[in-house]
C-alpha positions in Angstrom: 186.0 49.6 -91.6 184.8 46.1 -90.6 184.5 42.7 -92.1 182.6 39.8 -90.6 182.9 36.2 -91.4 180.0 34.0 -90.2 179.8 30.2 -90.3 183.3 29.8 -91.8 185.1 27.8 -89.0 188.2 30.0 -89.0 191.4 29.3 -87.0 191.8 32.7 -85.6 195.5 32.3 -84.6 196.3 31.3 -88.2 194.4 34.3 -89.5 196.2 36.7 -87.2 199.6 35.2 -88.2 198.7 35.6 -91.9 197.7 39.2 -91.3 201.0 39.8 -89.5 202.9 38.3 -92.4 201.0 40.4 -95.0 201.7 43.6 -93.1 205.4 42.7 -92.6 205.8 41.9 -96.3 204.4 45.4 -97.2 206.9 47.1 -94.9 204.9 47.5 -91.7 206.5 47.1 -88.2 203.9 44.9 -86.4 203.2 44.3 -82.8 200.5 41.9 -81.6 198.6 42.1 -78.3 196.6 39.1 -77.3 193.7 39.8 -75.0 192.2 36.3 -74.9 192.5 33.1 -77.0 190.2 34.7 -79.7 190.8 38.4 -79.3 193.9 40.0 -80.9 195.0 43.6 -81.7 197.7 44.1 -84.4 199.3 47.5 -84.4 201.3 48.3 -87.5 203.5 51.4 -88.2 205.5 52.5 -91.1 206.9 55.7 -92.5 204.7 57.2 -95.2 205.0 60.0 -97.6 206.7 63.2 -96.3 208.0 61.1 -93.3 204.6 60.9 -91.7 204.1 57.8 -89.6 201.2 55.7 -90.9 199.4 53.6 -88.3 197.0 50.7 -88.7 195.1 48.9 -86.0 193.5 45.6 -86.8 191.3 43.9 -84.2 190.4 40.3 -84.8 187.9 38.8 -82.3 185.1 36.3 -82.0 184.9 32.6 -82.2 185.8 30.3 -85.1 182.2 30.6 -86.6 181.8 34.3 -86.0 184.9 36.4 -86.6 185.0 40.2 -86.8 187.9 42.1 -88.2 187.9 45.8 -87.5 190.5 48.1 -89.1 191.3 51.7 -88.0 194.0 53.7 -89.6 195.7 57.1 -89.1 197.7 59.2 -91.6 197.2 56.6 -94.4 196.7 58.1 -97.8 194.6 57.0 -100.8 197.1 54.3 -101.9 197.2 52.9 -98.4 193.5 52.7 -98.1 193.3 51.0 -101.5 195.9 48.5 -100.3 193.9 47.8 -97.2 190.6 47.3 -99.1 191.9 45.4 -102.2 195.0 43.6 -101.1 194.7 42.9 -97.4 191.0 42.4 -97.0 190.5 41.0 -100.5 193.2 38.4 -99.9 191.8 37.5 -96.5 188.3 37.1 -97.8 189.6 34.9 -100.7 191.5 32.7 -98.3 188.5 32.4 -95.9 186.3 31.3 -98.8 188.9 28.8 -100.0 189.2 27.3 -96.5 192.8 28.4 -95.9 192.2 29.2 -92.2 190.2 26.0 -91.4 
């Protein structure tokens, strides 16, 4: 799943930090790889139902006026996908529109 933000003047480092905080609050163990100043990969893991390890990969890249967030997931159930769509992406979109990352 992907979400693009165009002409929003986003501080990408601030966005990545907020994504990391949101994942950590929800119980994910998060690692960040920085490939360049505006290219990050967040890798989150947590134990899911039946002790399966859920994984989420969030790639944030672009420039402040053209940011692309790509989310890949593995072993995440229906509730996890709903959390990603409604809580994580919904909150990020609201904050972008409110100028939180400017």
